Steps between C-alpha positions, in 0.01 A plus 500: 500500500436360160399843372827643633701242312298569184562877507870486581609384155304789347693748718831338404409517133439872528842555659666296222325705235613819668859381521487397134378845401780662699756280328357581158514871579862469613595307188326760282692778676831322440414440134398864460825616661707277271300617199560865586871430559535322166312784333755744638778275374370471145733640233391830350638614162638855489648698212877550472441872557316438827768258613768756415330755726533256794867419439708583807825323411621445144814297443695592188619196301867427451577485127635147433864517382440273202193695389697823525789362292262347246295821476176327599218737591136437575202537728410210728141469620376301796165413650548552873297428810530738795409406858292718730823612670630635168765236435534290186323165511558362150669589171407328174485543124748467215502632145622324188869561414552673835857529625545267801772730637273805495212301643702369796633849577151648476351230722763556768417872498120461508517247784630785718214743422289614797157664469271678740193285577217494247164562667146409392191574709727610781698175511841408355485259207742291296539627145638397162648733241754528219851633557741598222876532532692673221861434407652765275864572429620859470579633159399370159292186476734205440473296182355151544727203458428311177331169574634191326295256298538155649355198327673213679550421866714220632359277771695487825460123525599445137815711498665441834873566505659426833855631521705384797385758757750653736482399868339836573235442233434148627448639850262762362296232319470302825375809683261574215353150528463546876325834444246338268447206735268722706254487208520120479468384860168328426632300206782294645527159334421219747764238566512170684689676778284815511340403831844485662637821345558813698376833365858590413543178298172555313597859422847393383343245267268764355786745444698230321204425276463866405873532439489191275213660304686829456571593137797724433547680169814703426383792286820706490802278456755770420846446648553644845357476849166661408217252450129524424273204561137405476401293802172310519383225734278277290313327777119446515472673837635821343381478141160345567281389212559810287836395363635843594777504759674787673804603298769711664768698317808463718804721462836376630776752563813475713379482859130527415219278368157657468163463329458794261170402341227244548179390328278198463544318170620205298744650250735781412657699218822704496533823303807720460398860447658665199829672574553327834747229586393440859271245652192410296147609574313203644138430405296249702172365366203364696197321357176647635281268291537252216520786250621804697819603677659788686863607470732680742821645356791586732801718418811635669543874449759714673584217735134459605275204421125530453203410285512718190250322275145373545317283251185295447295344226445181312791260496573560131450878516642656813485877543809609696560862602683705760329486837341828602 
């Protein structure tokens, strides 16, 4: 009897060891399966030529109206990721002085590309490659627009001019503040009554704060109903610690108010191109470091607004040229 009770634990121990080995084998099989799956999902680099040979659906870009009027040509390159099913996973990459209009049009086109699956060792794989999209106007190459030399920029906060806005403009500013409130929902100022506020009351208080922090600059004060403003909400939740805030160029025409240009920045400069008597070209400057800045220059050509100039460099020596 005693011997029986002595041997029984030894038998149980053997069963436990066997079960443990089975569990280890099962875990190893799962890990191996996951490893093989991840291996199949790893991104493989392929040449543009190989990617081109797999292209089943190519979407032609729509030439942006402003770029066409301005005579902007260029080749936009992207680094793209392609899923195993041949559809676009990611699009990235930007070149210096690249036209934002051309880039957006090219990105919309490339996002619709479809490829036949890429196969390695008999299995479909995700791949990365480079895709180029060319924009070229028919006929002779257009002459570039001469870039101005700008040495001084005026700060939005230091040069605010607030004309009495029309009721329509006031309504637009309220809606603009509400639109930006989505970016500031986590930075609502607490109040003594915050615990008793409804969500609607808290949101209304935030919108009012953003409207109160809105800076309005009239940059085309010619007589008539046409108006051109710079609008910037100088609030920490939007500007952050950089000192650069979103600046919108807002065009007001009878029956229409619209944003025609936008960039991050702190200041602006206005330039009237030689021989023109229309609205000025608007240059917005953004500090990227204590010594360096980037510049975006917007113009209205043939009734179309767009970014015509790109610039960068040290604050006291900016190199501005036509975007390409």
